[in-house]
N, C-alpha and C positions, 0 to 999 in steps of 0.2 A: 710406349704406351702401356700404362699399369691395368690388369685385369679389371680393377673397380673402375677405371675411367672408361673402358670399352664398355661395360655393363651399363654404365650411364647413357653413352651415346646409342647403345641398340635399344635402352628403354625410351629415349627421347625418339628415336626411329619409329617405333612403334607407335607411341602416341602420337607422333606428326601423321604418320599413314592412317591411323584409326580416325583422327579429326579431319584428314583430305576425304577420307571415304565417306565421312557422315555428312560432307557439305552438300546441300541441295544441288542438283543438276541446274545449270542455268538453262533457262529456256531458249530455244533456237529464235523462236520470233515473238516479237511484243508490238502490239498495235494499238492505236489510239484508245481503244476500249479500256486500257489499263487505268485511265482516270476516271473511269466512270465509279459510280456507287452501286448500280445495277448489279445483283448476282449474277443475272442472265448474260449481261453484256462481259462482264468479267470471266465468265465460263469461255468467252471467244478471244479474250485478250491476247492468248498465246498461238493463234490461230497462224498459219501462214498466208491467209487471205488477209490483205491490209483493209481490216473493217474500220469504218468511221460511225462514229454516232450519228444520230438523226440529228441534222441541225443545217444552218444554212450553209455553213462552211464546206460541207461535203458537197452541195449541189453546185455551189460557186465553183469547186475544184472540177465536177463535171462539165460545168460550162468551159472553163478553162481548158480543158484537154479535149473537150469535143466529143465526149465519150457517155454512153447510156449509164444508167444508175442500176445496180442490181441492189434490191431491198429485200431483207430477210427478216422476218418478224416472227416472234417467238414469245418464249418465258421460259424460266429456269428450270421447273417441275415437269416440263413436257417432252415425254418420252421420244417421239418421233424427230424433235429439234435435235435430242441428243444424237440419235440414228444418223441423221443427215450431216450434222457435224463431224462424226468419226468418218463417215464414208467419202464426204466431199469437201468439206472446209478443212479437214486435216491433211487432204491429199495435195502433195506438193505440185503435181501437174496440174490439177484443177486450180488450185489457189493461182498459180502462176499465170494461167490464162485469165482468170476473173482478173488479177490485178492489172494485167496489161490491157485489157478491153474494156472495163467497167471501173466506174467508182462504186464500190461496195460498201453498205450501210445496214448495220444491226439496230432494231427497233425492239425494245422491251414492252411487249402490248401491256403490260401491266401498268406501266409507268406513264404511258403514253394511249391510252384506251380510245380516246377520239381520232386520234390518227389510224390506229389499228382496223375502227369500224369502217373507216371511210376505204381503206385500201382492201378490207375483207369484202366488201361489196364487190370491187372490182374483181377479186378472185370469183365471186360467185358468179358474176356475169359472163367470164371467160370459161366457166366450168358447169354451165347448165344448173346454176343453183348451189352446187356443191362447195363447201370451203373446209378449212380447217388450219391448223397450226403444224409445222411453220408454214407459213405464208412466204412466197417466193415470187418476187414482181420484178419486172422490169420496167423502167421510169424513163422519161426525157429528163433532161437537166432542170425543165420547170415542173417536176413533181407528177407528171401526167403518166398513168400507168398505160403500157401498151400491149402488155401479157403478163399473164400470171397464173400459178398453182400452188401447189402446198407441198409436200414431200415429191421429191424426184430421186430415185436411184441413180448412183454415181453415173452409169453408161447413159441413162437418158439425159441427166442434166450436164453432162458433158456435151453432147450431142446439141442439147438445146442451146447452152452458151455460144456455143461455136456458130449456129445458125444465127441467133440474133445479132452477133458481133459482124457476122458476113452482111446481113440485110442493113444493120446501121452503116456499115461501110459503104455499100452501094445505093442503097434506097431508103436512107435516112427520113426523107420525107414522107415516105409511106408509113412509117412508125410513128411518127410525129402526128399524122393525120389520124392514125388509129387511136392514139391517145387523145387527141381533140375530141373524137367522136363518143370515145368510152367516157370520158368527163360530161359531156353534154347528155349521154344516155343516163348517167348516174344522178346528173342534176333533174332530168327530166322525171325519173323515177321517184325522186324524194318531194316532187310537188306534190299538194293537196288542196282541195277545195274545202271552203268553209261551209257546213251544214248551218241551216237555219236554227235547228234546234239540237237538243241533247240527243246523243243515239237512244233508241229505245230499249228499255227495261227488259225487253223478251228476249234479248242478245245473252243475257246471263242465263236464261232458260236453255238456250239454244246450245250453249257452249257446255253447260253442265251435263244436259242428255247427251250431247255428243261425246263427252269424256265416258259418261256412265257407259254408253254403247261400246268404247274400246276396252272397258274394264276385261283384264284378263283375270277370270275367276278363279281359275285353277292355281296360278303361280303370283298373281299380283301383278300390279302396274296397269298401264294403258298403253297398248299396241304391243309390237314386238320388239325383238333385240335391234340394237342396243339400247338398254333400259336405263334412263336417267331419274335421278331424284328431283324430279321438276317440281319443286315443292308449291308454286303457285296453283297449281291443278288440284293437288290436296286439299288446299286452302279453300279455292272456289266450291269445291265439293263438301265440304263440311260447312261453309255457310249455305249453299243451296238447299243440303239435308236440314238444316236447323230452319229457315224459312220457310220451307216447303213439308215439313214434317216427313223427310223422305226416309225411313230407316235403311232402304235399300242402297241409297246412295251415300249414306254414313258408311254402311259397310265396306262400300267400295273403296271409301278412302282411308279407313281404319285397317282393313285388312291389306292392303296394299302396303301401307306402313308397316305391317306388323312382318308380312313376307320378307320386306327390305332388311327388317332388323334381325331376321333369321339367316340371311344370306352371308356370301363372301363378301358384298360389298360393303359389308360391316365389319370393321376391324373387330372381330371377337375377342382378341386380347387386350387391345391398346386403347378399344373405345373408338369412337367416331366414325366417319363414312368415308369410301373411297369414291372416286370422281364418277363414275358409273359402272353398269354391268354389260359385259360383251355379250353375255347370253340372256336368255327369256327366262332362267331361274335364279337369277341373282346370284350366282355361283361365283364366277371368275370376274373381278373388277378390273377397270383399269386403275392402277394402283395408286395414282397420285391423291394425296389429301389437300383438300384446298381449304380455308378458312371460311370463305363464303358458303361452302357446303355444310360444314359443321353448323353456323349460326343458323342458316335457313331451314336445315334439316331438323335442328332441335326444336326450332319454332312450331314446325309444323307438328312433331310429335306432342308437344306440350298442348296445341290447339286441340289435335285429335283425341289427347286424354281427358282434357276439360270438357269436350263435347261429347264424348261417350261415355266418361267414367271409368274406361279401363285404365288401371294403375300400370299395366305393362307398357303403355304407351308413354306414360309420365315417366317411368324407369329408364327408358331409353334417351328421353330429354336429359334427364339428370346424367347419366352416363355420358351421353355426348357433351354435354356443356364442362362436365368434370374434366375429360380428356382434353377439350380445346383449352381449359385454363391451363393443364399441366403441361401440354405439348406445343402449345401455339402463342402463349402469353410470354412476352419479354421481360427482363429484368426492370424496364422502364415503366412496364405496364400497356405498351402497346402489343397488339396481337400481329403476328407475322403471318405471311402470306400463304404459305404451305410447303408440302414434302413433296420430295420427287418420286415418279413412278419408280424408277431405277436405284437399285443399290449395288455397289461394285461392279456396275455396269449390267446388271442383270434387272429386268423387270420383274419385281413382285418377290424377288427370293427372300426378301426379309420377313416377309410375312407368312411363309408356309412351312410346313413342318412334317417330317418323317416320324413314323411311330417310335424309332430308335429314339430321337429327340426328345419326344414326348415323355417316354417312360425314364430317361436320365434326368429328366428335369423334376419328375412329380413322384410321390410316393404312391404306394399301392392303391389307396383309396382316391387320391387325386386321380391318378390315372384312369380308374375304372369310371368314374363320373365324366372325365373328359372324353373317354372311348364310347361310353353311351349318349351322351349329348350331342357329338360330333361325327361319329362313325368313321375315324379315319381307316385308312387300309394300307397294306404293305405297298401295294402296286400306285399308291395316290389316286387323286382325282383331278388331276390338271396334267394334259400331256406336256406342257411345256417341261415340267421338271417331274418325271416318272420317279414314282416313289416319295412324293411329297405331296401335303393336303394342304388345300385351302379350308380353313375351318369354316364350316356352316352348320347351322342348327338341323337335325335330324330326329331328335326326339323332345317332346316335352319335359318340364321337370317332373311329371308327375310319373311318365315313362321310365324316365332315369331313377326314379324312387325306386319302382316296382322291379325294375332291372337289377338294380346295385343291391337291393333288399335295405337301404337307408331310408330314414324317413325326410320329408321334404326339408326340414329345418337344416339337417344334417348335410344335404345335399348340395343346400346353398351355401354352406359354411365352408364344405370342402371345396366347392366351384370357386369362391371367394380367394381362398389360399391357393388354389390351383393357378387361377389366372394370374395373381400376384408373383408367383414362381415363374410362370413362363414369361410374363413380361420383363422379369430380370434376366432371364436366360436369353431372351431376344435382343437385351439392350447389349449384349457381348457381340452381336453380329455387326458388320458394317452396316452402319444406318444409311437412309436415303438421305440426300442432301437436303437441308432446309433453305428455304429463301427466307430471309428475314427482314425484308422490306416491311414498312408500315403504310397502309393504303388508308385514305380517311374513309373509303366508302365501305370497303370490307370491315374496318375496325367499327364501323357505325352500326352494321349489321350485327355484329358481336355483342354491340353494346345494347342494342334492342332486344337481342335475343336474352341476353343476362339480365337485363332489368326489368323484363317482363316475368320471367322464370324467378327471379328475386322477390318480386311482387305475389305472384299466385303462387310460388311453393313456400313462402315466408323463408327464404334464404339469404341472410345477411352476407354470406360468403359470394354469392352470386353478384350482389350489388356492389360490393366492395370491388369484386374484379372489372365490373362495368365503370364504376369510378375512376379508378386507374386507368383505364383506356381512354377514358373522354379526357382527363387531365392531359394526356399526350396529345391528342387532337387539340385541345385549347391552348397548349402551351408550347407545343412544338411544330404543329402544322397550321397556324395562323399567324400571317405577317403582321408587320408594325401596321398596316393599313387596315388590319381587321379582314383582311381576306385569306379565304381557306386554301391551302396547297394540297396537293394530291399524295405525295409519298415524302415519307421520312427515313433515314436511314444512316446510321453511324453519324449522327450530328448533322446531317444534311436534309435539308426539306426544301422542295423544288416541284414545279410544274403546276401550271394553274389547275385549281380544283374543276373536276366536270361537273355535269349535271349530277351524275351519280353520287359524287361525293358529297355535295351540297345537300342532296337529299336525305342519303343515309347518315351523315354525320346529326344532320337535323332531327332526324326520326330516332337515333339514339337517344339526343339529349331530351326529346320530349318523353320518352317512354321513362328516363330516369328523372324527370321532373314527376311524371304521374306516380313513379314508385316511392319518392322521396318528398315531394312538395317543396323542393328548393329551388327558388325563382330563378337562381342563376341559370340551371339547365333549359329553363321556359325561356329565357332571353336569348340562350344561344341558339334554340331552335327556331325562333321568330328572326333572330338575323339570318340564319341559313335560308329561310323561306324567301326573305327580302333580298338575298343575294341572287336567288333563282331568278326572281322578277327582274332584278337591274341587270343581271348578268349575262342569262340565258335565254330570254323570252324575246324573240323578234315581233316585227311590226304586225305579221299576220296572228301572232298569238302561238306559234310554236315554241316549245320547250327544246332548245337545241343543246346537244351532247356536250359541245365543246363552248366555252366561256366566249361570248362575242368579242370579235376582234382577234381571235386565235389566228395569226398570219399563216402559220405552216399547216392548216387544215384547208384543202381544197375545197371539200363541201361540207359544211357544217350541217348534221342532219338533225331530225328528231326519230331516233330508233325507238319502236313501239313494240318491238317482237319481244314477248316474254319467255325466255329461254330457260336455263340452268339458273338464271338470276332474273328476277323482275326486270324488264325493261326501264331504263334511267328515267324516262318520263311517267311511268306507272308510280314507281318510289315517289317521284316528285309531286305527283298529284295527291299521293297517299298523305303527304306532309302539306301541303297546300290548304287541303280540305280541313284537317285537324285544327292547324295555324288560325285559319277563318274562325272556325269556332271558338278556339280559345281566346282571342283577341277582338272578336266581333270586327275585324277590319274587311270590309268587302272587296278589297283589291285582291285578296288572296283566293277567292272564291270566283270572282269575276274571271282572274285569270284561267282557273281551273276548268270552268266552263266554257272558255274560248279555246282552250286546247282540247278540250273534249269533243267539241264540235269540229275542229281541226281533224280529228281522228275518228269521227263518224265513219266515212269510207273504210278504213282499215277494219274497222270493229264488224261493220256491217258485210264486208267480203268475206272477212276469214275469223269469226270469232274465237275457234279454238287456239288461234296464235296468240292470244290476249287474256290469259285468265287472272293476270294480278291487274290488268287494266279495268277488266269487267268488275272487278271487286271494287275498284274506285268508283265506277259507273253506279255500283249499287248502293255506295256510300251518299252519293250526290243525288240520286233518285229518292233513296228512302229517308236520308238526313241520318245523322249521328245520333247515337245517345249520349248526353252528358250527365254524368254520376260525380256527383262531389260530396265528399265525406269530411265533416269538419269536428275534430275531437282533440281534446287535450292529450300532449304526451303520455302513455301509460295507461289511458284511460280503457279499463276492460271492455266497456259498452262499444266504444269507437273501435276496439279491436275485433268486436263480433261483427259490427256492420262490415267493417274491412273484410273480414273473412267472408263473408256471404257475397261479398262483390268479387273477391279474387278466387274463388272455388269455381266461378262460371265462365262458360267459353261466351266473349263478348267482343266478336271481330269489329263491329261497328260502333263502338264505344269510346268516349274520351273521359278517362276516369280520374279524378284529381283526390288524392288522401292530403290534407292540409291540417295544420292547427290553427287556431284563430289568429295567430301572430303572423304566420305564414301567409294567411288569406289577406290580412290588411297590408301587409309590405306588397303583396303582388298585385293589388286592385287595379292599379292603372294600368299595368302591362296586361291583366286577365280581367275583363269587366264580368266575366262569368262568375267570379269570386263574389262580387257585389253584391250585398244584402244576404249573404250568406252567414250564418254564425251558429253558436251554440243553441241549444233550448233554454227556455225560461229559468230553468234550475241548473243551468251548466251541463247540461247532458249532451253527447256526441248526438250529432244530425246526420242524415243523408239527405241530399236532395236530387231527384231524378228528373230530367226533361228531355222532350225530343221534339224537334219541329217548332220550337217556342213555345210550347205546352208543358207544363211542369206538373207534376204530381205534389200532394201534400207532402211536406217535409215530415221524416219519420226518425224515431230512435228505436223501432223494433225491427231486428233482423227479418223477423217473419213478414211482416209488411213489405220491407225492402224487397225482400224475395220476390213477392208478388207484383211489384214494380219494375222489377228487373224482365 
């Protein structure tokens, strides 16, 4: 063999070895989750646990084998879900035992919140009211839970599964009886009586005063740690402060929002908000970032800014929406679910900074401003990562200017440049995983927030982002029969819409109509309200979380607790009352009244559990203000009237800005527009009505201000 031939063979051998080394290692295990579109389920597709997706086939397999079901419920951005996966579901010994003695099912709670809600109630029943994710339940093959909890350490989980398997083998009937009793208990607790009258209006006062009494004056928020950005509480207080002229209550709401905006719960570099604060000072967050938080929090800051006139609150609203568009909106226009708390297996590591990292990314002036504003230290401010800092505001811009010797304008310019540099430096780190599902409900929240901000802040960019997302809902998440679906990802849309999906998609469309006057958005909102009555209202008048006839939900409930997100029924009633005013159709208002009477016991027993629902009650008791502004396009007088409306905090108003042509084309759908037109000389006109009583039409912004 020639030396040339030998050289060629050596080169080929090196290339072959290199290619072989670069081939990805094949996973040792692959289960049925590999065919899912859910990022959460796909995370578990290579566990040694033989996972099945939620569905009839898995329960049929449990019946065939005569074994119980282990149901694990979570979501892709859940930190403790990842921990339990690493510790237990990737453990060969634990997985082998599970596979032998159970049929194992994984459920993405974001795809099926109706199923999750039912089983979370079971977890809470087993654990004195405590719940959370991952939810870990043991079921009969008939889907009835007989035991459940949340996260289990591996040693405890191993012992628990062994105990369950042993009891199932020797005393199966006992566990089946436990399941029957638990289901009967859950059904009983979901039962309600119908009150003769609407709940009393003084419940709003009780709740507002109750939250005011919980106000943490020193640190902001209501109650102790952990502290959540429970936006419906802020909104209830803002409304109560306006209605009762309570400046102290307004301060409680606005100061709490400002405290949140200064804390580590806010991503000071990237914008937007993390899930919640683990401490009372808003410093150390649980680091996942969810779409619904961005949308709801931005709306709260916008409302608070309009109510108080504090531009700092408006600035936070803008910054949050900007981050939501940049980081959450996909190329098709839909908004994605959220970002994991973990990056490279470490919670929060993506977001924290050492002084060395800050100095290396910034010039001298930029570091001086950042150091003065946030006060990072060499030792750090979070024990999880010594030497690293969660950035939280320590000094006002005025104090920063004084310390650095820069004027305020320069401080802000330098900070803007520093923030961009830090964002760029951070982008080089391993990022948190993104769950890129598109959910109808959460997109509806984002659309509503963007459309309201687009109208109030005169931002075509926000309106454009809202339009793109609504186009995805209308084109990708509505089937051939006009039914709304829950989830879209990678070309696949599926799962029946829940009550929350119908409500928030409708609310987003209605807000877009109020911002644009385009009747197609109004028609879509009315269609969603009609779907709520047809698909979610039972004979008693409850508005059920799951669509009627959903066979895999053991107990279809009307969940009324307003937590991190308003309850589905609260969002639905908000929509129904506004569609009733918009269309004049009594069926929507009658359905809302019946649901409120069904909820009278809940509201009376624990008003602080229902801040969003109480705002609906205030709407119903006090009535909505109807504001119609009709103007030709580009009419400066119409623009002046529009500005007068948009600069105001009007939580109980239905606001329509339309051209004469839009008004005529929408009259059949929206009787509110009948007999509404321009003035005699063609000038813009504003019409303000409340409770069937209308003020005189006006073209004068000052007169309109008095009417509002």
